[in-house]
C-alpha positions in Angstrom: -24.7 -36.2 -53.4 -22.4 -38.8 -52.0 -19.9 -36.2 -50.9 -22.6 -34.1 -49.2 -23.9 -37.1 -47.3 -20.4 -37.9 -46.1 -20.0 -34.3 -44.8 -23.3 -34.5 -43.0 -22.2 -37.7 -41.4 -18.8 -36.2 -40.3 -20.6 -33.2 -38.8 -23.0 -35.4 -36.8 -20.1 -37.4 -35.5 -18.3 -34.2 -34.5 -21.4 -32.9 -32.8 -21.8 -36.2 -31.0 -18.2 -36.2 -29.9 -18.6 -32.6 -28.7 -21.7 -33.6 -26.8 -20.0 -36.5 -25.1 -17.0 -34.2 -24.3 -19.4 -31.6 -22.8 -21.1 -34.2 -20.7 -17.7 -35.4 -19.4 -16.8 -31.8 -18.8 -20.0 -31.1 -17.0 -19.6 -34.3 -14.9 -16.1 -33.2 -14.0 -17.3 -29.8 -13.0 -20.2 -31.2 -11.0 -17.9 -33.3 -9.0 -15.0 -30.8 -8.7 -13.9 -30.0 -5.1 -13.6 -26.3 -5.9 -16.2 -23.7 -7.0 -16.5 -23.3 -10.8 -18.8 -20.9 -12.6 -19.3 -20.3 -16.4 -20.1 -17.0 -17.8 -20.7 -15.1 -21.1 -20.5 -11.4 -21.5 -20.1 -11.0 -17.7 -23.3 -12.9 -17.1 -23.4 -16.2 -15.2 -24.7 -19.2 -17.2 -23.8 -22.1 -14.9 -22.4 -22.8 -11.4 -21.4 -26.1 -9.9 -22.5 -27.4 -6.4 -19.3 -26.1 -4.7 -20.0 -22.7 -6.2 -23.6 -22.7 -4.9 -22.4 -23.9 -1.5 -19.7 -21.2 -1.3 -22.2 -18.4 -2.0 -25.1 -19.9 -0.1 -27.4 -20.6 -3.0 -29.7 -23.7 -3.3 -29.9 -24.1 -7.1 -28.3 -22.9 -10.4 -31.5 -21.0 -11.2 -30.7 -18.5 -8.5 -27.4 -17.5 -10.2 -28.1 -18.1 -13.9 -28.6 -14.9 -15.8 -27.1 -12.7 -13.0 -24.2 -10.4 -13.6 -20.9 -11.9 -12.5 -20.2 -8.8 -10.6 -23.2 -9.4 -8.3 -21.1 -12.2 -6.6 -18.6 -9.7 -5.5 -18.5 -6.8 -3.0 -19.7 -3.4 -4.5 -16.2 -2.0 -4.1 -14.7 -4.3 -6.7 -17.9 -5.2 -8.8 -17.5 -2.8 -11.6 -13.8 -3.7 -12.2 -14.6 -7.4 -12.3 -17.4 -6.9 -14.8 -15.3 -4.8 -17.0 -12.5 -7.4 -17.0 -15.0 -10.1 -17.9 -16.1 -8.2 -20.9 -12.6 -7.4 -22.0 -11.6 -11.1 -21.5 -14.5 -12.2 -23.7 -13.4 -9.8 -26.4 -9.9 -11.2 -26.3 -8.2 -8.3 -24.5 -5.1 -9.2 -22.4 -6.4 -9.0 -18.8 -5.2 -10.8 -15.7 -6.3 -14.4 -15.6 -5.9 -14.6 -11.8 -6.8 -12.1 -9.1 -8.1 -11.8 -5.5 -11.3 -10.1 -4.6 -14.0 -9.9 -2.0 -16.9 -12.2 -2.6 -20.4 -11.5 -1.4 -22.7 -14.4 -0.4 -26.5 -14.6 -0.8 -26.9 -13.4 2.8 -24.7 -10.4 2.2 -21.7 -11.6 4.2 -18.3 -11.0 2.7 -15.2 -13.3 2.3 -11.9 -13.2 0.4 -11.8 -15.3 -2.7 -9.1 -16.2 -5.3 -10.3 -16.4 -8.9 -8.5 -18.1 -11.8 -10.1 -17.8 -15.3 -9.8 -19.4 -18.7 -11.7 -19.4 -21.9 -13.3 -22.8 -22.8 -15.1 -23.8 -26.1 -18.5 -25.2 -25.7 -21.0 -26.4 -28.4 -22.9 -23.2 -28.2 -19.8 -21.0 -28.3 -16.9 -19.9 -26.1 -17.4 -18.9 -22.4 -15.3 -17.9 -19.5 -14.7 -20.5 -16.8 -13.9 -19.2 -13.3 -12.3 -21.3 -10.6 -13.0 -19.8 -7.2 -11.3 -20.6 -3.9 -12.4 -19.3 -0.5 -9.1 -18.0 0.9 -10.5 -16.9 4.3 -8.2 -19.3 6.2 -5.2 -18.4 4.2 -5.9 -14.7 4.7 -6.3 -15.3 8.4 -3.1 -17.2 8.4 -1.4 -14.4 6.5 -2.8 -11.8 8.9 -1.7 -13.8 11.9 1.7 -14.1 10.3 1.9 -10.4 9.7 0.9 -9.7 13.2 3.4 -12.2 14.5 6.1 -10.7 12.3 5.2 -7.2 13.5 5.2 -8.3 17.1 8.6 -10.0 16.8 9.9 -7.1 14.8 8.9 -4.8 17.7 10.6 -7.1 20.1 13.7 -7.3 18.0 13.8 -3.5 17.6 13.2 -2.9 21.3 15.7 -5.5 22.5 18.6 -4.2 24.5 20.7 -6.9 22.8 22.2 -6.4 19.3 20.4 -8.8 17.0 21.4 -9.6 13.4 20.4 -11.9 10.6 23.0 -12.9 8.0 23.0 -15.2 5.0 25.0 -18.4 5.2 28.1 -16.5 3.9 28.0 -14.0 6.8 26.5 -11.0 4.9 24.2 -8.9 7.0 20.5 -9.1 6.0 19.0 -7.5 9.0 20.3 -5.4 11.9 18.2 -4.1 14.8 18.7 -0.5 16.1 20.8 -1.7 19.1 23.2 -3.5 16.8 23.6 -0.4 14.7 24.3 1.7 17.8 26.8 -0.9 19.0 28.8 -0.5 15.8 28.4 3.3 15.6 25.8 3.4 12.7 22.9 5.8 12.8 20.7 3.7 10.5 20.4 -0.1 10.8 19.7 -0.2 7.0 23.2 1.1 6.4 24.7 -2.1 7.7 22.9 -4.4 5.2 25.4 -6.0 2.9 28.3 -5.8 5.3 30.2 -9.0 6.1 30.2 -9.7 9.8 33.8 -10.9 9.5 34.8 -7.3 8.6 33.5 -6.3 12.0 35.8 -8.7 13.8 39.4 -7.6 14.8 42.1 -9.2 12.7 43.5 -11.3 15.6 40.0 -13.0 16.1 38.9 -13.1 12.5 40.0 -16.6 11.6 38.6 -18.0 14.8 35.3 -16.3 14.0 35.2 -18.0 10.6 35.8 -21.4 12.2 33.0 -20.7 14.7 30.7 -19.7 11.8 31.3 -23.1 10.3 30.5 -24.7 13.6 27.1 -22.9 13.5 26.4 -24.4 10.1 27.5 -27.8 11.2 26.1 -28.0 14.8 23.3 -25.4 14.6 24.8 -22.7 16.7 27.5 -21.5 19.2 27.0 -19.8 22.6 28.8 -16.9 24.2 31.9 -16.8 22.1 34.1 -13.8 22.9 35.7 -11.7 20.2 37.3 -8.3 19.9 35.0 -6.3 17.5 35.4 -3.1 15.5 33.1 -0.1 15.4 32.6 2.1 12.3 35.2 4.5 13.5 37.8 1.7 14.0 37.6 1.7 17.8 37.6 -1.8 19.5 35.4 -3.4 22.1 35.1 -6.9 23.5 31.8 -8.7 22.9 30.1 -12.0 23.6 28.4 -13.5 20.5 25.8 -16.3 20.3 24.5 -17.7 17.0 21.7 -20.0 15.9 21.0 -21.5 12.5 17.6 -20.6 11.0 16.1 -23.3 8.7 13.3 -23.0 6.2 10.1 -25.1 6.2 11.9 -27.9 4.5 14.7 -28.0 7.1 17.3 -26.5 4.8 19.7 -23.9 6.4 18.5 -20.5 5.3 20.1 -17.9 7.6 22.0 -17.3 10.8 20.6 -15.3 13.8 23.2 -13.6 16.0 23.0 -11.9 19.3 25.9 -9.7 20.4 26.5 -8.1 23.8 29.1 -5.5 24.6 31.0 -6.9 27.5 33.4 -4.0 28.0 32.0 -3.2 31.5 32.2 -6.8 32.5 35.8 -7.0 31.3 36.6 -3.8 33.2 35.0 -5.3 36.3 36.9 -8.5 35.9 40.1 -6.6 35.5 39.3 -4.5 38.6 38.5 -7.7 40.5 41.7 -9.4 39.3 43.8 -6.4 40.5 41.9 -6.3 43.8 42.4 -10.0 44.3 46.0 -9.8 43.4 46.5 -7.0 45.9 44.7 -8.8 48.7 46.5 -12.0 47.7 49.9 -10.3 48.3 48.6 -9.0 51.6 47.5 -12.5 52.6 50.7 -14.2 51.4 53.0 -11.8 53.1 51.0 -11.6 56.4 52.7 -12.9 59.5 49.4 -14.2 60.8 48.0 -17.5 59.6 44.9 -17.4 57.5 42.7 -20.6 57.2 39.3 -21.3 55.9 37.2 -24.4 55.8 33.9 -25.3 54.0 30.7 -26.4 55.7 32.1 -29.9 55.9 35.1 -28.5 57.6 37.5 -29.3 54.8 40.3 -26.9 54.2 39.6 -24.6 51.3 42.3 -22.0 51.8 45.5 -21.7 53.8 48.2 -19.0 53.5 52.0 -19.7 53.6 52.2 -18.4 57.2 49.8 -20.9 58.7 51.3 -23.7 56.6 54.7 -22.9 58.0 53.4 -22.8 61.5 52.3 -26.4 61.1 55.2 -27.5 59.0 53.2 -28.2 55.8 53.2 -26.9 52.3 50.0 -25.1 51.5 49.0 -27.6 48.8 49.3 -30.4 51.4 46.7 -28.9 53.5 44.1 -28.1 50.8 41.1 -30.4 51.0 42.3 -32.0 54.3 39.7 -32.2 57.1 40.3 -29.7 59.9 40.7 -32.4 62.5 43.8 -33.6 60.7 45.6 -30.8 62.4 44.1 -31.5 65.9 45.3 -33.8 68.6 42.8 -36.6 69.3 42.3 -35.4 72.9 41.5 -31.9 71.7 38.9 -32.8 69.0 35.8 -32.6 71.3 36.8 -29.0 72.2 37.3 -28.2 68.5 33.9 -29.5 67.6 32.3 -27.3 70.3 34.0 -24.2 68.7 32.7 -25.3 65.3 29.2 -25.8 66.7 29.4 -22.2 67.9 30.5 -21.1 64.5 27.5 -22.9 62.9 25.3 -20.7 65.0 26.8 -17.7 63.3 28.9 -16.6 66.3 32.5 -15.3 66.1 34.9 -15.9 68.9 38.5 -15.6 70.0 40.4 -18.3 72.0 43.6 -20.1 72.2 44.0 -23.7 71.1 46.8 -26.0 70.1 47.3 -27.6 66.7 49.2 -30.7 65.7 52.2 -30.0 63.5 53.2 -32.3 60.7 56.1 -33.6 62.9 53.6 -34.3 65.8 54.7 -31.4 67.9 52.2 -28.9 69.3 51.7 -25.4 68.0 49.6 -23.0 70.1 47.6 -20.3 68.3 45.4 -17.4 69.2 42.4 -18.0 67.0 40.0 -15.3 65.8 37.3 -17.3 64.2 34.3 -16.1 62.2 31.5 -18.0 60.3 31.2 -17.8 56.5 27.5 -17.5 55.4 26.1 -18.0 52.0 23.6 -15.6 50.3 20.7 -17.2 52.2 22.4 -16.8 55.5 23.3 -20.4 55.9 26.5 -21.7 57.3 29.0 -22.2 54.5 32.2 -22.6 56.4 34.6 -20.9 58.8 37.4 -18.3 58.5 40.2 -17.9 61.0 43.1 -15.5 61.7 45.8 -17.4 63.7 48.7 -16.0 65.6 51.4 -18.4 66.8 51.7 -18.0 70.6 53.7 -21.2 71.2 56.9 -19.3 72.3 54.8 -17.0 74.5 53.1 -20.0 76.1 56.6 -21.6 76.8 57.9 -18.4 78.3 54.7 -18.1 80.5 55.3 -21.7 81.6 58.9 -21.0 82.5 57.8 -17.9 84.4 55.2 -19.9 86.3 57.9 -22.5 87.2 60.3 -19.7 88.3 57.6 -18.1 90.4 56.9 -21.4 92.1 60.6 -21.9 93.0 60.8 -18.4 94.3 57.8 -19.0 96.6 59.3 -22.3 97.8 62.6 -20.5 98.5 60.8 -17.7 100.5 58.9 -20.4 102.5 62.1 -22.3 103.2 64.0 -19.2 104.3 61.2 -18.3 106.8 61.1 -21.8 108.2 64.9 -21.9 108.6 64.9 -18.6 110.4 62.3 -19.7 112.9 64.2 -23.0 113.4 67.4 -21.2 114.0 65.7 -19.2 116.7 64.5 -22.3 118.4 68.0 -23.9 118.2 69.5 -20.8 119.8 67.2 -21.3 122.8 67.9 -25.0 122.9 71.7 -24.5 122.8 71.5 -21.8 125.5 69.5 -23.9 127.8 71.8 -26.9 127.1 74.8 -24.8 128.2 73.1 -23.8 131.4 72.1 -27.4 132.2 75.6 -28.7 131.5 77.1 -26.2 134.0 74.8 -27.5 136.7 75.2 -31.2 136.2 77.9 -33.5 137.6 79.7 -35.8 135.3 77.6 -38.9 134.7 75.0 -40.3 132.4 72.8 -37.3 132.6 75.6 -34.9 131.8 76.6 -37.1 128.8 73.0 -37.1 127.5 72.8 -33.3 127.6 76.1 -33.1 125.8 74.6 -35.2 123.0 71.6 -32.8 122.9 73.9 -29.8 122.4 76.0 -31.6 119.7 72.7 -32.4 117.9 71.7 -28.7 118.1 75.0 -27.5 116.7 74.8 -30.0 113.8 71.3 -28.6 112.9 
């Protein structure tokens, strides 16, 4: 009897502890921030306030006794009820799943369900923890749409775009990148090291630049010689950017590659053309001179520098008026004013040589305009006419002397004619005069005429 009484007392204590535990459990469930429902044999026996709120019910009585499946869309109802029965019978079924919930008003929403078996005083039951994942699903859908949109942009990009891991192994290649390297399928490039696509002479430099990407977050427009699948070579400009995960840890490297073969060919053609015209300019006998919009010397060839007695580098950057005599500067400014109006002209003007002497040039000047048609400077072709000017001056002096000589000769001839008459008449008068003062005066007249 004593033993039996002790057993009864133990059982009562156990039941009391279980009751207290259930009350704590119920209090916890009641205050839980997520929806919790309890069920047996696929029938709901309890739902907490969050559960009622989620489904639009006002009291537990509206859900108690209803099939668990009724809280879900018809498309997944039967499967959920079957899983609930199997779970109650101890069969291994998924404890977590996603489904479509159905509210009291018939509206649908995505829900995540986690289940577990709990022991209550009246026996075991299944506890379901439900989370409305509408926002998460919207975010996932937005992310999928964003990824699809960016994937479309990447695939349609005219630039070759890649993603590699931090060791340089290709993870992603867009179609343009595959075509650039001679591959038909972008997937065929996955797993290739980008350093194997770089020509041997640039490979070490590419590895150093890859480290710069990891250290600094990216590099811009670095040029390398790259290798196609067939071994052919092509020049390319590569820009990289470090991709980080949500925690800020480096996760991958994005690369954009552009084939610059045509640009290189154009640069080479331009270099050859410039070299050709440079030889023409440097070997020209005419001077070539250009100034910017502030009239500072920007270019001068050897011929013009020699005309003024300078080395070309001495003239670069110098104001144009440096090579002009002070008294000629007003005229020079008038010509530049004409040039600023976009007018070309030809004229002769003198320049001041380094030694201070003058150098006369025939100037063919033209304005330099920028892409907007604004005055950007002046360009001139100059021919040294100093010698010609000196010869013309000598010719003018000679012509003056010749004219003076002709004039003097005419005057002398006329004067001689007058003297002949004077001498003749002097002789006649002397013959008719008696010796005396008058005769002596006439003799003096004749002697003066002979001396003339």
